[in-house]
C-alpha positions, 0 to 999 in steps of 0.5 A: 788431231791435236796429238799429231799437229806439229803446230800445237804448243803447250807451255807448262811451268810448274816451277812456281805454279799456284792456284791464281786467277788466270789474270795473274798468269797472263799479267806475268806473261806480259811482264816477261815481255820486258827485259827483266833478266838483264835488269833493263826493262823498258816498261813503256816500250817493251810491255805489250801494246794494246793491240798485242794484248788484244791479239793474245786475249782473243786467242786465249778466249777462243781456246777457252771457249773451244775447250769449254765446248769440247767439255760440253759445259753449259755455263761460261765463267763470269768474265766470259759471261758479259760478252760471249754468253749474254745477248746485249741487243743495244751494242754491236758484237764489235762494241761488246768485244771492245768493252770486254777486251778493255775490261780484261786488259784492266784486270790483267793490268792490275795483276801485273802489280801482283807479278811485280810484288811476287817477284820482288818478295821472291828475290828478297828471299833468294838473296838470303838463301840462294847459292847462285851468283845473281844480284837478287836485290837489284832484281827485286829493286827492278821489279819494284820499279815496275810496280811503281810504274804500273800502279798509277795506270790501274789505281788512281 
């Protein structure tokens, strides 16, 4: 019973909630692996490696499918449709999963740019209205560096 399970963690952050595609939130989570608050993010070494992303995404998909089954839905969302709901007889399940994870990592990676741009704009606004002693302009510059670092990886 989930209500009594001490190992269940539900993270809810309504502070900047929006109706974004789920890839935006996953991308922002991956960006937050980096040391953003101290303005010392080492994107190359701190952004989650492919194996860590795959682990996160597998668990995310498993929970999504479990929740869909509990709600007795009969259709899969389009990004799940490719691998988990259609039968592709020319590829093994492992090959399908790898293709799916690669496509999902690419999708999430592109949304990392949205994360960096969003926090850049936020920091520019905060630099004008916030009374908190924080170098918002340096933070915005740092997030733009993240945008410039990731953009060539996802857009040629």
